[in-house]
C-alpha positions in Angstrom: -49.4 -132.5 3.9 -49.8 -130.5 0.4 -47.1 -128.5 -0.7 -47.5 -125.2 -2.7 -45.8 -125.3 -5.7 -43.8 -122.1 -7.0 -44.6 -119.5 -9.1 -41.3 -119.0 -10.6 -38.5 -121.0 -11.1 -35.0 -119.1 -11.5 -31.9 -120.7 -13.5 -29.1 -118.8 -14.8 -25.2 -119.5 -16.0 -26.0 -122.5 -17.6 -23.8 -122.2 -20.9 -25.6 -124.3 -23.3 -23.3 -124.9 -25.8 -20.1 -124.3 -24.2 -17.2 -126.9 -23.7 -17.0 -126.1 -20.6 -20.6 -126.1 -19.2 -21.8 -129.3 -17.2 -24.8 -129.0 -18.8 -23.1 -130.3 -22.5 -22.5 -133.5 -23.3 -18.5 -134.2 -24.0 -16.8 -137.3 -24.7 -13.8 -138.8 -22.4 -11.6 -136.4 -24.8 -13.3 -133.5 -23.7 -14.6 -133.0 -27.0 -17.9 -131.6 -27.1 -21.9 -132.6 -28.6 -24.3 -129.5 -28.3 -27.5 -132.0 -29.0 -26.7 -134.3 -27.2 -27.3 -133.8 -22.9 -24.9 -134.6 -20.5 -25.8 -137.1 -17.7 -26.1 -134.0 -15.3 -28.6 -132.4 -17.7 -30.8 -135.9 -17.7 -30.6 -136.3 -14.4 -31.5 -132.7 -13.2 -34.7 -132.4 -15.7 -35.3 -136.0 -14.1 -35.0 -134.6 -10.5 -36.8 -131.4 -11.1 -39.8 -132.5 -12.8 -40.5 -135.1 -9.6 -39.6 -132.4 -7.0 -42.4 -130.2 -9.4 -45.5 -132.8 -9.2 -44.9 -133.4 -5.5 -46.1 -129.3 -5.8 -50.1 -128.8 -5.6 -50.8 -125.7 -7.8 -50.5 -124.7 -11.7 -47.2 -125.0 -13.8 -44.8 -122.4 -12.5 -43.2 -119.9 -15.2 -39.6 -120.3 -16.5 -37.1 -117.6 -16.0 -34.1 -117.7 -17.7 -31.6 -114.9 -16.2 -28.9 -114.5 -18.3 -25.9 -116.8 -19.9 -28.4 -119.6 -20.7 -27.1 -119.5 -24.0 -23.5 -119.2 -24.8 -23.5 -117.2 -28.0 -19.9 -115.8 -26.7 -17.7 -118.8 -27.4 -20.0 -121.2 -29.7 -21.6 -120.8 -32.6 -25.0 -120.0 -33.2 -25.5 -123.7 -34.5 -24.5 -125.3 -31.4 -26.4 -123.1 -29.1 -29.2 -124.0 -31.3 -28.5 -127.1 -30.5 -28.0 -126.9 -27.3 -31.1 -124.8 -26.5 -33.1 -127.3 -28.0 -31.5 -130.3 -26.4 -31.9 -128.7 -22.9 -36.2 -127.9 -23.8 -36.4 -131.3 -24.5 -34.7 -132.6 -21.2 -36.1 -130.1 -18.8 -39.1 -128.5 -20.1 -41.1 -131.3 -21.2 -42.1 -134.8 -19.6 -43.2 -137.4 -22.1 -45.1 -134.3 -24.5 -46.3 -133.1 -20.5 -45.1 -129.3 -20.8 -43.4 -129.2 -17.2 -43.7 -125.3 -17.0 -45.6 -122.4 -18.0 -46.5 -121.8 -21.5 -44.5 -118.1 -21.2 -40.9 -118.1 -20.8 -38.8 -115.1 -19.2 -35.8 -114.3 -20.3 -33.5 -112.1 -19.3 -30.8 -112.0 -21.3 -26.4 -111.8 -20.0 -23.1 -110.7 -21.1 -22.6 -113.9 -22.9 -26.3 -114.0 -24.7 -26.4 -110.1 -24.7 -26.8 -110.4 -28.6 -30.8 -111.8 -27.9 -31.7 -108.1 -26.6 -30.2 -106.8 -29.7 -32.6 -109.2 -31.7 -35.2 -107.9 -29.6 -34.9 -104.4 -29.8 -35.1 -104.6 -33.6 -38.3 -106.7 -33.4 -39.8 -104.1 -30.8 -38.5 -101.4 -33.9 -40.1 -103.1 -36.7 -43.3 -104.3 -35.0 -43.8 -100.1 -34.4 -43.6 -99.5 -37.8 -46.1 -102.5 -38.9 -48.4 -100.2 -36.5 -47.6 -97.2 -38.4 -45.0 -95.7 -36.1 -41.2 -94.6 -36.4 -39.4 -94.4 -33.1 -36.8 -92.4 -32.3 -34.4 -95.1 -31.6 -33.8 -98.3 -30.7 -35.1 -98.7 -26.5 -33.1 -99.2 -24.4 -34.8 -101.3 -21.6 -38.1 -103.0 -21.2 -40.4 -102.1 -18.3 -39.4 -103.4 -15.1 -43.1 -104.3 -14.3 -45.5 -106.6 -16.6 -48.4 -104.8 -15.6 -48.9 -101.1 -16.2 -47.3 -99.1 -13.1 -48.1 -95.2 -12.4 -44.6 -93.7 -14.1 -43.2 -96.7 -15.3 -42.1 -95.7 -19.1 -40.2 -97.5 -21.0 -41.1 -98.9 -25.1 -42.6 -102.2 -24.1 -43.2 -104.2 -21.4 -41.9 -107.7 -22.9 -40.5 -108.6 -26.4 -41.1 -112.1 -27.9 -38.2 -113.8 -29.7 -39.1 -115.5 -32.8 -36.1 -117.3 -32.4 -36.2 -119.0 -29.1 -40.1 -119.3 -29.5 -39.6 -122.0 -32.6 -37.5 -123.9 -30.9 -39.1 -124.3 -27.8 -42.4 -124.9 -29.6 -40.8 -127.2 -32.0 -40.9 -129.6 -29.0 -43.5 -132.2 -28.2 -46.3 -130.5 -26.4 -44.8 -127.1 -26.2 -46.9 -126.0 -29.5 -48.2 -123.0 -27.5 -45.2 -121.9 -25.8 -43.7 -118.7 -26.4 -40.6 -116.9 -25.1 -40.4 -113.7 -24.2 -37.5 -111.2 -23.4 -37.3 -108.7 -20.3 -34.0 -106.2 -20.5 -31.4 -105.5 -18.3 -33.9 -105.8 -14.8 -37.2 -107.8 -14.5 -39.6 -107.2 -11.7 -42.3 -109.3 -9.8 -45.0 -106.8 -7.6 -47.3 -108.5 -5.2 -51.0 -107.2 -5.0 -50.4 -105.1 -1.9 -47.3 -102.8 -3.3 -45.5 -103.7 -0.8 -43.5 -106.7 -1.7 -41.5 -106.7 -4.9 -38.6 -108.8 -6.6 -36.4 -107.8 -9.3 -34.5 -110.2 -11.4 -31.1 -109.1 -13.2 -28.3 -111.3 -14.7 -25.8 -109.2 -12.7 -23.2 -108.0 -15.6 -23.9 -104.5 -14.4 -23.1 -105.1 -10.9 -19.5 -106.0 -12.6 -17.0 -103.1 -12.9 -15.9 -105.0 -15.9 -19.3 -104.7 -17.7 -20.3 -100.7 -17.2 -16.3 -99.6 -18.1 -18.2 -96.7 -20.6 -20.1 -95.1 -18.3 -17.2 -95.0 -15.7 -15.2 -93.2 -18.4 -17.4 -91.1 -19.0 -18.0 -90.1 -15.1 -14.3 -89.5 -15.2 -14.6 -86.7 -18.3 -14.0 -83.2 -17.2 -17.3 -81.7 -16.5 -19.2 -84.9 -15.8 -18.7 -85.2 -12.0 -22.6 -85.8 -11.7 -22.3 -89.3 -13.0 -20.0 -90.5 -10.3 -22.7 -90.4 -8.1 -25.3 -93.6 -8.7 -28.4 -91.7 -8.3 -28.0 -90.4 -11.5 -27.2 -93.4 -13.3 -29.9 -94.7 -14.9 -31.3 -98.2 -16.9 -31.2 -96.3 -20.0 -28.2 -95.2 -19.4 -25.9 -98.4 -18.7 -27.7 -99.8 -21.5 -27.1 -96.9 -23.9 -23.4 -96.5 -23.1 -22.0 -99.7 -22.3 -24.5 -102.2 -25.0 -22.1 -101.9 -27.4 -19.2 -102.7 -25.5 -20.8 -105.8 -24.0 -21.6 -107.1 -27.6 -17.4 -106.7 -28.1 -16.9 -108.3 -25.0 -19.0 -111.5 -25.3 -22.1 -111.2 -26.9 -21.7 -113.0 -30.0 -18.5 -113.9 -31.0 -18.7 -117.3 -31.1 -20.5 -116.6 -34.6 -16.8 -114.5 -35.6 -14.8 -117.0 -37.1 -11.1 -116.6 -36.3 -11.7 -113.4 -34.3 -14.4 -115.3 -32.7 -12.0 -118.4 -32.3 -9.3 -116.0 -30.7 -12.5 -115.0 -27.8 -11.5 -118.1 -26.0 -8.1 -117.4 -25.6 -9.2 -113.1 -24.6 -11.2 -115.1 -21.9 -8.5 -116.7 -20.4 -6.4 -113.4 -20.4 -9.3 -111.4 -18.6 -9.6 -113.5 -15.4 -5.4 -113.5 -15.5 -4.4 -110.6 -13.4 -1.4 -109.9 -14.9 -2.1 -110.9 -17.7 -5.6 -109.1 -17.5 -3.4 -106.1 -16.4 -1.0 -106.7 -19.5 -4.0 -106.2 -21.6 -5.6 -103.5 -20.3 -2.0 -101.4 -21.4 -2.5 -102.4 -24.9 -6.0 -101.1 -25.5 -4.8 -98.2 -23.3 -2.7 -97.5 -26.2 -4.9 -98.2 -29.1 -7.5 -96.3 -28.1 -5.2 -93.1 -27.2 -3.9 -94.1 -30.7 -7.5 -93.1 -32.2 -7.8 -90.3 -29.9 -4.6 -88.9 -31.3 -5.6 -90.0 -34.9 -9.6 -89.1 -35.1 -9.5 -86.3 -32.8 -6.3 -85.2 -32.3 -6.5 -85.7 -28.5 -2.5 -86.3 -27.7 -2.2 -89.1 -25.3 0.2 -86.7 -23.3 -2.4 -83.5 -23.4 -3.5 -83.0 -19.6 -6.8 -83.3 -18.7 -7.1 -81.8 -15.6 -4.7 -81.7 -12.5 -1.6 -83.0 -14.6 -3.8 -86.0 -15.3 -2.8 -87.0 -19.2 -5.2 -88.6 -21.4 -2.9 -92.0 -21.5 -3.1 -91.9 -17.5 -6.7 -91.6 -17.0 -7.4 -94.1 -20.0 -5.0 -96.7 -18.6 -6.2 -96.1 -15.1 -9.7 -96.9 -15.7 -9.3 -99.7 -17.9 -7.2 -101.2 -15.4 -9.0 -100.4 -12.4 -12.6 -102.2 -14.5 -10.8 -104.6 -16.8 -7.6 -105.5 -14.6 -9.6 -105.9 -11.4 -12.3 -108.2 -12.9 -9.3 -110.8 -13.3 -9.6 -110.3 -9.5 -13.4 -109.4 -8.5 -16.9 -111.3 -8.9 -16.1 -114.1 -11.5 -12.4 -115.1 -9.8 -12.2 -114.4 -6.3 -12.5 -117.4 -5.7 -12.0 -117.7 -2.1 -15.2 -115.9 -0.9 -18.4 -115.0 -2.8 -18.0 -111.2 -3.2 -15.1 -109.1 -1.7 -15.6 -106.1 -0.3 -15.0 -104.2 -3.7 -18.0 -106.7 -4.9 -20.3 -105.5 -2.2 -19.9 -101.7 -2.7 -20.5 -102.4 -6.5 -23.8 -104.3 -5.7 -24.8 -102.1 -3.3 -23.8 -99.2 -5.8 -26.3 -100.9 -8.2 -29.2 -101.1 -6.3 -28.7 -98.0 -4.8 -28.5 -96.0 -7.8 -30.2 -97.9 -11.1 -31.9 -100.5 -9.4 -33.6 -97.8 -6.6 -34.3 -95.2 -9.6 -36.2 -97.7 -11.8 -37.9 -98.6 -8.9 -39.1 -95.0 -7.7 -40.1 -94.1 -11.6 -42.3 -97.1 -11.4 -44.0 -95.1 -8.6 -42.8 -96.6 -5.7 -41.2 -96.1 -2.7 -37.9 -98.4 -2.1 -38.0 -97.2 1.2 -41.3 -99.2 2.4 -40.9 -102.5 0.1 -40.0 -105.6 1.6 -37.1 -106.3 -1.8 -35.1 -109.0 -3.2 -32.5 -109.2 -5.4 -31.9 -111.9 -7.6 -28.9 -112.4 -10.1 -26.3 -114.6 -11.2 -23.0 -114.0 -13.5 -20.6 -114.9 -10.8 -21.0 -118.4 -10.9 -21.0 -118.2 -7.1 -24.4 -119.0 -5.7 -25.2 -117.6 -1.5 -28.3 -116.0 0.1 -28.2 -113.0 2.4 -29.3 -110.0 3.4 -27.8 -106.7 2.3 -28.5 -103.3 4.0 -29.0 -100.7 1.0 -28.9 -96.7 0.9 -32.9 -96.0 0.3 -34.3 -99.2 1.3 -35.1 -99.2 4.9 -35.3 -102.8 5.5 -31.7 -104.9 4.2 -32.1 -106.0 1.1 -32.6 -109.9 0.8 -29.4 -111.7 -2.0 -29.7 -114.2 -3.7 -27.7 -115.0 -6.3 -27.4 -118.4 -8.8 -24.6 -119.6 -9.7 -23.3 -121.3 -12.8 -23.3 -124.6 -14.4 -19.3 -124.3 -15.7 -16.1 -125.9 -15.4 -13.9 -123.6 -16.9 -10.8 -123.7 -14.9 -9.3 -126.8 -12.7 -9.5 -124.9 -9.3 -11.9 -126.6 -6.5 -13.5 -124.2 -4.2 -16.8 -124.7 -2.1 -17.6 -121.1 -2.9 -18.6 -122.2 -6.7 -21.8 -123.9 -7.8 -25.0 -123.6 -8.9 -28.7 -122.7 -7.3 -32.1 -122.4 -8.3 -34.8 -119.3 -7.5 -37.9 -120.9 -6.5 -40.2 -118.0 -5.8 -44.0 -118.4 -4.5 -47.4 -116.1 -5.5 -46.0 -113.7 -2.4 -42.8 -113.5 -3.8 -41.4 -115.7 -0.7 -38.1 -116.4 -2.1 -35.8 -119.9 -1.6 -32.8 -121.0 -2.7 -32.5 -124.9 -4.0 -29.0 -125.2 -3.6 -27.7 -127.9 -6.5 -24.3 -128.4 -6.0 -20.7 -127.2 -4.7 -17.6 -128.0 -6.5 -16.4 -131.3 -4.9 -13.4 -130.8 -2.4 -11.8 -133.2 -1.1 -13.4 -135.7 -3.1 -17.0 -134.9 -1.1 -19.8 -133.0 -3.1 -22.6 -131.1 -0.7 -26.2 -132.8 -1.1 -29.3 -131.1 -2.9 -31.1 -128.8 0.2 -32.5 -125.6 0.4 -31.4 -122.6 2.0 -33.0 -118.8 2.9 -31.3 -116.2 4.2 -31.5 -116.7 7.8 -33.0 -115.1 10.7 -37.0 -114.7 10.8 -37.5 -114.3 6.9 -36.5 -118.1 6.6 -39.3 -118.9 9.7 -41.7 -117.2 7.4 -41.3 -118.2 4.6 -43.7 -121.2 3.3 -42.0 -121.7 0.2 -38.6 -122.1 1.7 -40.5 -124.9 4.2 -42.2 -126.2 1.0 -39.2 -126.9 -1.5 -37.5 -128.3 1.9 -40.0 -130.8 2.1 -40.0 -131.2 -1.4 -36.4 -132.5 -1.5 -36.8 -135.1 1.1 -39.8 -136.8 -0.7 -37.7 -137.1 -4.3 -34.2 -137.5 -2.4 -33.1 -140.4 -4.5 -33.4 -138.7 -7.9 -31.3 -135.5 -5.7 -28.6 -138.1 -4.6 -28.5 -139.2 -8.9 -27.7 -135.8 -9.7 -25.3 -134.9 -7.3 -23.1 -138.4 -8.5 -23.7 -137.0 -12.1 -22.6 -133.8 -11.2 -19.6 -134.7 -9.2 -18.6 -136.6 -12.1 -19.0 -134.0 -14.5 -16.9 -131.4 -12.2 -14.3 -133.5 -12.0 -13.8 -134.9 -15.1 -14.0 -131.5 -16.5 -11.1 -130.2 -14.0 -9.2 -133.6 -15.0 -8.8 -132.4 -18.2 -8.2 -128.9 -17.7 -5.2 -129.6 -15.9 -4.0 -131.6 -18.3 -4.5 -129.2 -20.9 -2.7 -126.7 -18.2 0.1 -129.3 -17.5 0.7 -130.4 -21.3 0.9 -126.4 -22.0 3.2 -125.7 -19.7 5.9 -128.5 -21.1 5.6 -126.8 -24.5 6.6 -123.5 -22.8 9.0 -125.1 -20.9 10.4 -126.8 -24.1 10.4 -123.8 -26.0 12.2 -121.9 -23.7 15.0 -124.6 -23.3 15.0 -124.7 -27.3 16.0 -120.8 -27.2 18.0 -121.1 -24.6 20.2 -123.5 -26.5 20.2 -121.8 -29.6 21.1 -118.9 -27.8 24.2 -120.6 -26.7 25.3 -122.0 -29.1 25.1 -118.2 -31.1 27.3 -117.4 -28.4 29.5 -119.7 -28.4 30.2 -119.4 -32.6 30.4 -115.7 -31.4 33.4 -116.0 -29.0 35.2 -118.6 -31.1 
């Protein structure tokens, strides 16, 4: 039986260049070599090529859905070398292109710097055409082709840096990489079925702190209504904050070296609360210094400036330590689901309406990553008559020694009719066992009527030995990395205990002398 090839293959959260990525080669001591593929990357590239070769049709378009490059914690040279390595290992086969010439890249929080480069590029392109734009664009058009009412400064923006890295590989001279941000929309010919892809950072309240602060200010109650917050608002208010948090600290010398420590702090609830308190104190001091706004100034209903700033930061940054990325016992908490509904019923729905579509009439699916916990489900969302199909691509990292079945990675296969199927690649091994690679849908009648899901399941079966080899390598990589992290944790713990003991002994000697 002939299997139809996907129109798109979507990957996210590869974190290329970072030591904690399972796709980055590391020696027995955990020292990374970004220019060398890990065994997991090699096995994945081989299995994926074999899978696609069993399917009939033109090469699919590769969609890279954010945090593919780890600019947040890795120097630009490491990131570039790691991306070139990925291209050579996964995107070509003996000089033959595996994917369509055009790659679509949707930046996330760790590679948000790519969007900054794209903004500058679009402004310069306008100058070359004799136009001076009012400002840098806040986002690209949702859809590739012009749709009535879809307004933005550009449909897609070429990334010269990534294009050079891809086109320099054998067989890929005609390849190019185009940027879409923060949402990429796919629409079928009937305009009834739609898929929107977003990295996921603006679902996470940690990355829309400024929008939340703005909504709390007096006279800004309208900002609390998701139906009034646009994609332009989100990026305009929070883009600089995303840059500050994670986008390009890897190239910031000693400042960037501290990013790793901040990363650990933000993933620990108690430490994150302490960080929020210190940051709030700094912000209040700056408000007092620059604008004469004392921290004790009453804002409204007895709430002071200090209380407002601290409460908002702790509710976002502090909660972030316990939410999407770090609620390891479940794929999404109740708060996370509420945040997802907020994003879909507000900014995404508004963007669809601006494109001339009626969300209530759409067969709609949403693909995102960011949380590193893959899943597939349906979700009722205000403004959409049908439940929204939800697909999460997970992530390829092992950044703490905790093993849980919720962490892992998937790739999304999307066909011409915009049917979506999840290639569940791995979840963390628990009790020495990693689940085999398999195809997943959201369940119910949608799966029964999903030819992409059926083709993907059949293709996996035909290429089972290659996927079994991939699973062995993925399990080895996650377990080895977890062991190294445990060793680092206990080494650090022993050092802390030793320092505390030495300090206690010194205090005891001081007290003994004082009492003598």
